[in-house]
Each structure stands twice: as structure tokens, then as C-alpha cells.
C-alpha positions in Angstrom: 96.1 30.6 -220.4 95.8 28.6 -223.6 92.6 28.1 -225.6 92.4 25.6 -228.5 89.9 25.9 -231.3 88.8 22.3 -232.3 86.9 23.6 -235.3 89.9 25.6 -236.7 91.6 24.6 -239.9 94.9 25.0 -238.0 96.0 21.6 -236.7 95.8 21.2 -232.9 99.5 20.4 -232.7 100.3 23.7 -234.3 97.9 25.6 -232.0 99.6 24.1 -228.9 103.1 24.9 -230.2 102.3 28.5 -231.2 100.3 29.1 -228.1 103.0 27.9 -225.7 105.7 29.7 -227.7 103.8 33.0 -227.3 103.3 32.5 -223.6 107.0 31.8 -223.1 108.1 34.7 -225.4 105.8 37.1 -223.5 107.0 36.0 -220.1 103.8 34.5 -219.0 105.7 31.2 -218.5 109.1 31.9 -217.0 112.3 30.0 -217.3 112.3 26.9 -215.0 108.5 26.7 -214.8 107.2 23.2 -215.0 104.5 22.7 -217.6 101.6 20.3 -217.1 102.4 16.7 -217.8 101.4 15.2 -221.2 98.3 13.5 -219.7 97.3 16.5 -217.6 97.6 18.8 -220.6 95.6 16.4 -222.7 92.9 16.1 -220.1 92.6 19.8 -219.4 92.3 20.7 -223.1 90.3 17.7 -224.2 92.8 16.5 -226.8 94.6 13.2 -227.4 97.9 12.3 -225.7 99.4 11.7 -229.1 98.7 15.4 -230.0 100.4 16.7 -226.9 103.4 14.4 -227.3 104.0 15.7 -230.8 103.6 19.3 -229.7 106.0 19.0 -226.7 108.5 17.3 -229.0 108.5 20.2 -231.3 108.8 22.7 -228.5 111.9 20.7 -227.2 113.4 20.8 -230.7 112.7 24.5 -231.0 114.5 25.2 -227.6 111.4 26.3 -225.7 111.1 23.3 -223.4 113.5 20.8 -221.8 112.6 17.3 -220.8 114.0 16.1 -217.5 113.8 12.3 -216.8 111.2 11.3 -214.2 110.4 15.0 -213.7 108.6 16.2 -216.8 108.9 19.2 -219.1 110.2 22.7 -218.0 110.6 26.0 -219.8 114.2 26.5 -220.8 116.3 29.2 -219.4 116.0 32.4 -221.4 119.6 32.4 -222.7 119.1 29.0 -224.2 115.8 30.2 -225.9 117.4 33.4 -227.3 120.2 31.3 -228.9 118.0 28.5 -230.1 118.6 26.9 -233.4 116.0 26.8 -236.3 113.1 24.4 -236.1 114.2 20.9 -237.0 117.9 21.4 -236.2 119.3 18.8 -233.8 121.6 19.9 -231.1 124.1 18.3 -228.7 122.4 17.2 -225.5 119.0 17.0 -227.2 116.7 14.6 -225.3 114.1 12.7 -227.2 112.2 11.1 -224.3 108.7 12.1 -225.5 109.4 11.1 -229.1 110.4 7.7 -227.9 107.1 7.6 -226.0 105.2 8.4 -229.2 107.2 5.7 -231.0 106.2 3.2 -228.4 102.6 4.0 -228.9 103.0 3.9 -232.7 104.3 0.3 -232.5 101.7 -0.9 -230.0 101.1 -4.5 -230.9 97.8 -4.5 -229.2 96.2 -2.7 -232.1 94.6 -5.4 -234.3 95.1 -3.7 -237.7 98.7 -2.7 -238.1 98.4 -0.9 -241.5 101.3 1.4 -240.8 103.8 -1.0 -239.1 107.2 -1.9 -240.4 107.3 -5.7 -240.3 105.6 -8.6 -242.0 102.9 -10.8 -240.5 104.2 -13.9 -238.8 102.5 -16.2 -241.4 104.5 -14.4 -244.2 107.8 -15.1 -242.5 110.1 -18.2 -242.8 108.7 -19.9 -239.7 109.0 -23.4 -241.2 112.6 -22.9 -242.0 113.3 -21.6 -238.5 111.6 -24.6 -236.9 113.5 -27.1 -239.0 116.8 -25.3 -238.1 115.8 -25.4 -234.5 115.2 -29.1 -234.6 118.6 -29.6 -236.3 120.4 -27.6 -233.7 118.7 -29.6 -230.9 119.8 -32.8 -232.5 123.4 -31.6 -232.9 123.7 -30.9 -229.1 125.1 -27.4 -229.8 127.5 -26.2 -227.1 126.0 -23.0 -225.6 129.0 -22.1 -223.5 131.3 -19.2 -224.3 130.6 -16.1 -226.3 131.3 -17.1 -229.9 133.3 -15.3 -232.5 133.4 -11.5 -232.0 132.5 -10.9 -235.6 129.7 -13.5 -235.5 129.2 -17.1 -236.5 131.8 -17.8 -239.3 129.6 -20.0 -241.5 126.9 -17.3 -241.7 129.5 -14.7 -242.5 130.8 -16.9 -245.3 127.2 -17.3 -246.6 126.9 -13.5 -246.6 130.2 -13.2 -248.4 128.9 -15.5 -251.2 125.6 -13.6 -251.3 127.5 -10.4 -251.8 129.4 -12.0 -254.6 126.0 -12.7 -256.4 125.4 -8.9 -256.1 128.8 -8.3 -257.6 130.3 -7.0 -254.3 133.7 -8.7 -253.8 134.6 -9.1 -250.2 136.5 -11.4 -247.8 134.7 -13.1 -244.9 136.7 -10.8 -242.5 134.8 -7.8 -243.9 131.4 -9.1 -242.6 130.3 -8.2 -239.1 127.2 -9.8 -237.7 125.0 -7.6 -235.5 121.8 -7.7 -233.5 119.6 -6.6 -236.4 120.2 -3.7 -238.7 119.5 -1.2 -235.9 122.7 -2.2 -234.1 124.6 -2.1 -237.3 123.4 1.5 -238.0 124.1 2.5 -234.4 127.7 1.2 -234.6 128.3 3.1 -237.8 126.8 6.3 -236.3 128.9 6.0 -233.1 132.1 5.5 -235.1 131.6 8.2 -237.7 129.5 11.0 -236.0 130.0 13.4 -233.2 127.3 15.7 -231.6 126.7 18.6 -233.9 127.9 16.9 -237.1 125.8 17.5 -240.2 124.5 14.2 -241.5 122.5 13.7 -244.7 119.4 11.5 -244.5 116.6 10.5 -246.8 113.6 12.8 -246.3 111.2 11.1 -245.7 113.4 8.3 -244.3 113.9 5.3 -242.0 112.2 6.4 -238.7 114.3 4.3 -236.3 117.5 5.7 -237.8 116.3 9.3 -237.6 115.4 8.9 -233.9 118.8 7.4 -233.2 120.7 10.1 -235.0 118.7 12.8 -233.2 119.6 11.2 -229.9 123.3 11.2 -230.8 123.0 15.0 -231.4 123.5 14.9 -235.1 122.3 17.8 -237.3 119.9 16.0 -239.7 119.9 17.4 -243.2 117.0 15.9 -245.2 117.6 15.0 -248.8 114.2 15.0 -250.6 113.2 11.6 -252.0 111.6 11.4 -255.4 109.9 8.4 -257.2 113.2 8.1 -259.2 115.4 8.2 -256.1 116.8 11.7 -255.1 116.3 15.3 -255.8 119.8 15.6 -257.2 120.0 19.4 -257.5 118.8 19.7 -253.8 121.3 17.0 -252.8 124.3 18.9 -254.3 123.1 22.2 -252.8 122.8 20.6 -249.3 126.2 19.0 -249.6 127.8 22.4 -250.4 125.9 24.2 -247.7 126.4 21.7 -244.8 129.6 19.8 -245.7 128.3 16.5 -244.2 130.4 13.7 -243.0 128.0 10.9 -243.8 124.9 10.2 -246.0 122.6 7.5 -244.5 120.4 6.3 -247.3 118.1 3.5 -248.4 118.2 3.3 -252.2 116.1 0.1 -252.7 112.4 -0.3 -251.7 112.8 2.6 -249.3 110.9 3.0 -246.1 108.5 4.7 -246.1 108.1 5.6 -249.8 108.8 2.2 -251.4 110.8 4.0 -254.0 114.0 2.6 -255.6 116.8 4.9 -256.9 117.7 4.7 -260.5 121.2 3.7 -261.6 122.0 7.2 -262.7 121.1 8.5 -259.3 123.4 6.0 -257.6 126.3 7.0 -259.8 125.7 10.7 -259.0 125.6 10.0 -255.2 129.0 8.3 -255.5 130.4 11.1 -257.6 129.4 13.7 -255.0 130.7 11.6 -252.2 134.1 11.4 -253.9 134.1 15.1 -254.8 133.1 16.4 -251.3 134.7 13.6 -249.3 131.9 12.0 -247.3 131.0 8.4 -246.6 127.7 6.7 -247.7 125.9 4.2 -245.5 123.6 2.0 -247.6 120.8 0.5 -245.7 119.7 -2.3 -247.9 117.2 -4.0 -245.6 114.8 -5.0 -248.3 117.2 -6.5 -250.9 115.6 -9.9 -250.5 112.2 -8.5 -251.3 113.3 -7.1 -254.6 112.3 -9.3 -257.5 114.7 -7.4 -259.8 118.5 -7.9 -259.7 119.9 -4.4 -259.7 123.2 -2.6 -258.8 123.7 -1.2 -255.3 125.8 1.6 -254.1 128.2 -1.0 -252.6 128.5 -2.9 -255.9 129.3 0.3 -257.8 131.8 1.5 -255.2 133.2 -1.8 -253.9 133.2 -0.5 -250.3 135.6 2.3 -251.0 133.2 5.0 -249.6 130.2 2.8 -248.9 129.2 0.9 -245.7 126.6 -1.7 -246.5 123.9 -2.8 -244.0 121.6 -5.8 -244.3 119.3 -7.9 -242.1 117.4 -11.2 -242.0 114.9 -9.9 -239.4 112.5 -8.6 -242.1 112.2 -11.9 -244.0 113.0 -14.7 -241.5 112.0 -13.5 -238.0 112.3 -10.1 -236.2 112.7 -11.9 -232.9 116.0 -13.5 -234.0 117.6 -10.1 -234.5 120.3 -11.0 -236.9 121.7 -8.3 -239.1 125.1 -7.5 -240.7 127.3 -4.8 -242.0 130.0 -5.0 -244.7 132.8 -2.4 -244.9 136.3 -1.6 -245.9 138.7 -3.7 -243.7 140.1 -0.8 -241.7 136.7 0.6 -240.8 135.3 -2.9 -240.2 137.8 -3.6 -237.5 136.9 -0.4 -235.7 133.2 -1.3 -235.8 133.9 -4.8 -234.5 135.8 -3.3 -231.6 132.8 -1.0 -230.9 130.5 -4.0 -231.0 132.7 -5.8 -228.4 132.7 -2.7 -226.1 129.0 -2.2 -226.2 127.7 -5.7 -226.0 130.5 -8.3 -226.4 129.4 -10.7 -229.1 126.1 -11.1 -230.8 124.0 -14.3 -230.2 125.6 -17.2 -231.9 122.5 -19.3 -231.2 120.4 -16.9 -233.2 123.0 -16.8 -235.9 123.1 -20.6 -236.1 119.3 -20.7 -236.4 119.4 -18.2 -239.2 122.2 -20.0 -241.0 120.2 -23.3 -240.8 117.1 -21.6 -242.2 119.1 -20.1 -245.1 120.8 -23.4 -246.0 118.2 -26.0 -245.5 117.1 -25.8 -249.1 113.8 -23.9 -249.1 115.0 -20.3 -248.7 114.9 -19.2 -252.3 111.5 -20.8 -252.7 110.3 -18.9 -249.7 111.6 -15.6 -251.1 109.9 -16.2 -254.5 106.6 -16.9 -252.8 106.9 -13.9 -250.6 107.7 -11.5 -253.4 104.7 -12.8 -255.4 102.5 -12.4 -252.4 103.7 -8.8 -251.8 103.2 -7.9 -255.5 99.6 -9.1 -255.3 99.0 -7.1 -252.1 100.5 -4.0 -253.7 98.1 -4.2 -256.7 95.1 -4.7 -254.4 96.0 -2.0 -251.8 97.0 0.6 -254.5 93.7 0.1 -256.2 91.7 0.5 -253.0 93.6 3.7 -252.0 93.1 5.1 -255.5 89.4 4.5 -255.4 89.3 6.6 -252.2 91.1 9.4 -253.9 94.6 8.9 -252.4 97.6 10.2 -254.3 100.4 7.5 -254.4 104.0 8.7 -254.3 105.0 5.8 -256.5 103.8 2.2 -257.2 106.8 0.0 -256.6 104.8 -3.3 -256.9 107.4 -4.8 -254.5 108.5 -4.5 -250.9 106.2 -3.7 -248.1 105.2 0.0 -248.4 103.0 2.5 -250.2 103.4 6.2 -249.4 100.1 8.0 -249.9 98.1 11.1 -249.0 94.7 12.5 -249.5 93.9 16.2 -250.2 91.1 16.2 -247.6 93.4 14.7 -244.9 96.1 17.3 -244.3 97.3 16.1 -240.9 98.2 12.4 -240.8 99.0 12.6 -237.1 95.4 13.6 -236.3 94.0 10.8 -238.5 96.3 8.3 -236.8 95.0 9.3 -233.4 91.5 8.7 -234.6 92.5 5.4 -236.2 94.1 4.2 -232.9 90.8 4.7 -231.2 89.3 2.3 -233.8 92.0 -0.4 -233.2 94.0 0.7 -236.3 97.7 1.5 -236.4 98.5 4.0 -239.2 102.0 5.3 -240.1 101.8 9.1 -239.9 104.3 10.8 -242.1 105.9 13.1 -239.5 107.6 10.1 -237.9 109.6 9.7 -241.1 110.5 13.4 -241.5 113.9 14.8 -240.8 112.3 17.8 -239.0 109.1 16.0 -237.9 107.0 18.6 -239.7 103.2 18.0 -240.0 102.3 16.3 -243.2 99.4 14.4 -244.8 101.6 11.6 -246.1 101.2 8.2 -244.5 103.0 4.8 -244.8 100.8 1.8 -245.6 102.2 -1.7 -245.1 100.5 -3.7 -247.9 100.8 -6.9 -246.0 98.5 -5.6 -243.3 95.9 -3.9 -245.5 93.7 -6.9 -246.4 91.0 -6.0 -243.7 88.2 -4.0 -245.3 87.6 -2.3 -241.9 90.7 -0.2 -242.7 89.2 1.2 -245.9 85.8 1.6 -244.3 87.4 3.8 -241.6 89.2 5.9 -244.2 86.0 6.2 -246.3 84.0 7.3 -243.2 86.6 9.9 -242.3 86.6 11.3 -245.9 82.9 11.5 -246.0 82.9 13.7 -242.9 85.4 16.1 -244.4 84.3 16.3 -248.1 
């Protein structure tokens, strides 16, 4: 019923989506019909599982298919199709099972070269500090009974309060809530502020984990285009007027995936628009410790009047410890603390004590200095190698983990990523970071994982076959 043209300039994902849409619109596939499983479809049409996953996801988002847990994909009832929303619009009840499957593949740790991943190599992290902290905890005979403070280990919250003061954010310790990484912090904020169907502004491209979470919650994602200087401000204001959002989730500093940092004037304008149009801003400042330059944040300019600030130690100390935090206005903070208790009681005091020990044992700042220098060197090296191959760089931040790049001869990063996975290479295809998951040639490169020349040999080989 469906024939794919492997030699066509039209991406295979687009061929699958358009072909199945046509069959459904023409009645060849009736409502309630079960379509072949992802693996069956991939085998029958001799395409990769990754390609089918992405195509089925888009058909779900378009309203043509529905995913039923443990059963597979089915054609939606005709009434639902006739009233479907535009491509990319999230709807209440939207299930994201196949996208989570894709995400699981994307973060497959069995791939040796993780050029597109979102974490640092273990040898770049603060393992020595954690080990020293662990020995100190063992010597202190820490009582592991009980649940700990609902808001988290008080000494660590005090440390964060003082760190916020260095960033010119004046808060009390009671305004700090410790969480299981930044993911829980963002999830708590989303559950408190958003209802299914609400319009929510997000960076586009933006933080992939957050985009998946907001889609799952049924939010209507409104992508705000990122620029090397921060935001497309005219587009931002236009989108605010059109969609009347409740919240803007953004990552101004060393953003994932672009590596860009918003200029001070852009931060001021975001806050002006938030005040004028009455919405809150959630500032995801995950990479503040990787920034060699002291610079204002949205939270420092706003003093938490309309800004919720999210941070984490997972990126620089250890992802396994899962210690993050959020800082907010006292009234909102109390609601978020209650949500934390409802969903998971307290966070792990043991992990929080370990992080506190690592932060205060005297070598933390030296570790950060060395890490920033190491990342700067990696940025220079990787940017040069990509430029030699003809890649366009979105910006050259010379800090943080990421470079955002594309090549004119490689229009579909998803297809390239499928081919790379077969060569033991994990790439970061750009559609994962897109508000509407649209095909793109942009890719995220983690400079800390791009030292292996096999990566550039693979890219060079692929380019030679296309040019």
C-alpha cells in the first residue's frame, strides 16, 4: 500500500507521514485499524526503526494515529481526525510513548562515542570531591533513619542562598527547595502552573527533556526562536500577543542545544514583556557553574517577582546524585514544596549531604576553574574541525558543553544520526530539541565527547558520498 523511494530527495520520514496520511484521508486505512508495529513496518519497508519512530510520532501529533499502551498504533476515529489541530500543536491526552522510546535510544549509553549527549564524561566531573565527602560521611556515622527536611538538607540550602547572593539574588533559606535534579524542579513548576491546553512559551530549539515533559502534560508549546544574541524579540512579542501564555520556560545562559547566551538587553525585554502581559518566567540556569563570565540572570534582575530559578549540581558534580534546586517567591515556593511531598515525600538527604561535602571541602572552585578551561580548549578544537568540514556554527560560545551546527549537504540530521548509530556514534539530531519536532539539519555536538577522530572521519565520509 505504501512505497518508499530511498533515492528521493524527500526524507524517508516525510514520505512515511505523507503516505499514511493519504491512505487514511482516502479511506484505505479506516478508523480503528491497527497499523503495523514499528519494527514490522521498518522490516517491511527496509528502513531504520528510528525513522519509523519519528514518523509515527508526527502522525500522532497530527491526529492521524493514536498510541495505545501495550497494543500499538491505531488509526484515530474520523471525528478526531477532522477536528485535528495543526502540526506541532500539543493537545490534552496526547500520548508520547514512541517519542520516549526514541529518547531512550538517543541516550543509549552502549554507544562508545557520545558526541550528541547532554552530560560530561565521568573523568571531567568532581569525582574526587564526592569520594572525599563520602569518606567524611562514613566517618561521621550519619543517621540514615527518617526522611529528612521536606525542603532538603538545610546546610546545602544555606550554601545555595549564599551562592545566590554572589549572583546578586537576595533570598532567604526558606526560598530554596532541593529536588531530585533539575528535571524534578521543572516538573514541579509545570504541574503547579500549567493545565492541559495552556499555551506555554519555550525556547526553540530548546531543552529536550523539558519539551517532552510539557508535551506529556498536554501543554500547547509555542516556540520562541533563539538567536546567537538570545531571542528573536519581535517574534517573542508577536507570539505573546497571539497566544497569551501563562509561562515562559527559558534557558538564557549557555543554552542547550545552541550554546547561546542572551544579552542583557534581551533579558530586560523579556521581563518587560512578562510584566506587561502578566506571565511568569522559569529560568533554567543549569550551566551557570560552567560560565567563566559573571553576568546578570533573569532572577537577579527580577528578584523572583516573576521569575522561578532552577539550578543543579548534576552536570558538574555527578549525574547519579540527582541533586537540583529551585528558588522562588515564598508563596509559590510553599506550593512547590507541598507538591514535592505529595509526589515523592522528601528528596535524598544522603545525596544532598554528599553534594554539600563536595562543595565545601575546599577544592570546588579549583575544580570549576579547571573544568571551564578544559571546555574552552575543547570548544576551540571542535569548532575548528567542524568548520574544516564545512559546517555552519550557530554561535561559538567558547564555554559550556554545546555547539549547534549544520551542513548544507546534510539536510536531515535524523537520518544522519541513524547512520551514525550503526557506526557506534551517538549524535544529537535537531528535531529532538524542536518545539514541533520538525525535520532539520541542525545537530547538537557535546565538545567534551568530540575528541575521537573517528567522529570526524565518519562525518567526512558521509559528506564525500553526498557532495
